[in-house]
N, C-alpha and C positions, 0 to 999 in steps of 0.2 A: 572573370570573377577569381578571386583572389583564392588560392589552395588556402582549405582548413588547416590549422596546426594540428600536427600529429597529437591524437589521445594519447593521455598517462594510461599506465595499465589499470588502474582504479575506475578509470572510464570505458573501460572496452566493454562493448556490449557481449552477452554471454556466448553468442554463437562465435566470435573471434578468440576469445581465450580458451574455448573448446577444441576449435582449428587448431589453435598454438599446441595445446596439450596433445593432441592424437596426432600429430605427424608421425610418430615412432612410438611404439607402445610395447610394453611386455605383454605377452598373449600366454598361452598356456603353458605351465613349467613342464621340463624336459627330462626330470629326474627318474632312470630307471629303477625299477625295485632291486636290481642288484647289477653291478658291473660285469664286463666282460671277466669270465671264467669265474664267474659267481663273486667277486671282489665287493668287499663291502665300500669303499671308496675309490674315487679316482683321484691320482695327482699329476695335475697337468702345469709343468715349470716352462716358462718363457723368458726370453730374452731380448729387448729391443736392442738390435745393433746400430743406435744412432751415430757410434763415431763422430765424424767430422761435420758430419749435418746439422748436431747440435748446436754449432755456431753458424753454419752455413743458412740455416732455415729462415733467419731474419734478416739477411743481407751482411752478418757481422762476418769481421776479417782478422779477428784476435787470433796471431799464430801460436798464444798461449793455451787458450781453449781450443783451437784445433788439436796441438801437442795433445792436449787432455782425451780429445777423441782419439786420436790414434793409438793413445794407450788402449783404448778398448779393443783394438783390431789386434795392434803388435803384442799384448798382454794377455788383457781378459779374456779374449775368446780363446787362446791355445789353452788358457789353464781352466777355464770353464769345460772344453771339449775334453779334457783330461779326466777331470773332476764326473763328469757324466758317464764316460768311458769304464773309471773306476767301480761305478756303481750301477752300471749297464741301463742306465736311465735314459727315455728319449725325449727332447726338448724341440720346443718352437721357437726359432728365431723369425721376429719380424724385422725386414730391413728395407731402410728406404732404398730405391733404386740409385740414387748417387752412391751410398756406400758400397752398393754391389758392383757401380762400375771400378770405384776406388780399390775395394779390396777382392776383386773376382777369387782368386784363388781361395780364398776364406770361406765363400760360398759354396763352392764345390767341395771344399773339406767338410762342411757343414753338412751337406748331403750325402757324400761318401760315408760319413761316418753313421747315417742312419736317423738323421733329425730332419724336422721340418723347418722350410722359409716361406715365410708368410708377406703379405703386402705390408707396407708401411709408410705409404706415400711416396713421393718423387725425391723431395730434398727436404724432407719433414716439415713441410709445410701446413699452415694449419686451414682445414677444411672448410671452416666457416667463412673465410675471408674472400674465398672463391668465388667469381662466377661460376654458374653451373656448366658450362660447358670448358671452361678451363679445368675444374673439379674432374670431371670425366675423362677429359684429355690424359690428365697426369695420372690417374688411376690406370688407364689401358696401358698407356706408355711404360708405366712402372711393374706391371704384370707381364709385360712381352720382354721387358729388360733382364726381368728376374728371372723367366723361362729361358731366356739367349743366354744368360750368367752362369746358370746355374742347371740346367737341363730339365727343370720340372719345373711347370706351371702353378702358380700359387692357387690355393683354395679358400682362403682366409684374409682377412683382413684386420687389422689393427690401426687405426687413425692416429696419426701422429698427436702426441699430447692428449690423447683420448678426446680430440675433438671431433665434431659431428654438424655436419648442414643439413639442411632440409632436404636435399638431394643425395646424401651419401647413400642410404640404405635404398633409394631406386637404381643407383648407379652400379650396387652390388648384387641386387636382382638381375639387373642386365647383363652382369657379366657373370652370372650363374655362379657367384660364389657360395660355398659351402657354409660358411660362419663369418659371424663378426666378432670381435674381442676389444670393444671401445667402449661398453656402455654398464651401468650398475645397477639394474632394477630389483637384482637377485643375487644369491649366492651360487646357485646352481643354473645350468642352462636353461633357457626356455626360446619359444617361439617369438621372432621379431612382428609385429603389426605394421605394415604400412598403410596411414591413412585409414586404419581399423581394420585391415584387412591382413591375413595370413600373409605372407611374400615368399617364405621358403627358405630364408636366412637365417640359421640358428644363431642366437648370443650365447657367447661363451664368456660371462662376466667378469670384471675387473673390478679392483677396488683400491682406494691409496691405502689403506691399511695391509695390502698383498703386496706393495711396489717398493723397492728399496729407495726410490729417489728420494721420496720426503724424509726419511731417516739421515740419509748420509750425503746429501748434497750439503754443501756448504752456505750456498746462497740461497736466499727465500726468493720471492716473487718480486720483492722490491730492490733485488739486490744485497740488501744487508747481509751481513756475515754473522751468521749464526752456529752454534755448535754443534756437530754432527752427534747423533745417537749412538750409545754405547753398543758395538755388535752383539755383545752377550743378551742385553734388553732387546733388542730386536727378534735374536735367536728364541728367546722365550714368548714373547708374541706370536711369531709364526708357527712354533709349536702349537701353541693354543688353538690357533685358529686351524690347524692341521686336526689336532684333536677332537676337535667340535664336530668337523666335517664328517670323520670318521665313524664318531658317536651318532650322526644323523644319516649316515650311510650316502652322503652327496660327494659335492667337489671341492676338491681344494685347488684352487688356482693361484699362482704366484709369477708377478713380472718382475725382472731385474733388469739392469743394464751394465752389459761387460765393463764399460769405464767408469760403473760406479760401485759394482759389488766384487768386480775382479781383483781387489787388492789383497796381500796376504793377511792383513788382519780381520778379513772378512770374510775370506771364501771358505772358513772355520763353518759359517752360519748355514750355508746349504750342504756342505758335509754332513754336519750333525743332524741336519734336518732330515736330509734324506736318509740316514742312517737309523734317525727314530722311527721314520716310516715303515723302512722296511721290517724293523723289530716289533711293530705292533703288527703285521700281516695282515693279509686280506685287502691289498692296496694294490690297484692296477696302475702303474706308471705308463702313461701314453702322451702324445704329441694332442695340441690342441683338435686339429682335425680329424685324429681319431676320436676323441671324446665328442665333438660335434655330432661326428656321423652315429655313434653308439648311441647317444642322447636321442636323436630324432628318431633313431628305428626302434629303440626299447624302452621310449617314455612309457610311464606307468599309465 
């Protein structure tokens, strides 16, 4: 008998589309009534240290684009560490395993300065393109590599490009991870459901508005050149995002990249944003792991 042609989405029976939707869902919200030490708002800044893997992930060999990635390690991370030290703010660095192997001293410096290192794939591969066994192997090897290089085993994952396969969350659960930071079903932390059931992994959500890449990357998805945003405009948007989180008593989470935000004309955005948050008062600056743990233990 000939195989039946695949159904179009509009032909899917209800059990099928419900099963697709229910693979990974947001469960109960995990916003505390107050953050640590009575703070009104939590401020969690993160940096995806993609470096050369930004080019290597799809088999690219462009020396120019790898040099751009090297800027992230050579210039961006040192600048960011100095800025974080100036403001006494902890951060989370999500690091592909290949980045850690190329820049081992950087990871030890990050940990030595009191910051967190989280998982970010092996070579910034897209999870959804991998067989289940390959995804599991790469995640476990990446965790082993980061622990060997930095001396601390990561407790959280940000999937490269915020990609997510049907297997990703189950693998995170198997690995005993505390949190994920790849999805965007809310602005505050929430419980993740795997096939409709709580799985113990906290989601610390991301969002494109709170990411530097859409504003400052010169190339769009189709490689068409476009004009980057003015840094002052980005500062205004992020400041408004923070102020709204503060008003609501919620979480302000930010995603940046050393090879994107780490330029002279852009670093002031983070400098002024952190200063603005400090001046606002009642703000808890914390790593992603600290926020996830506190939210899970103190959800209202």
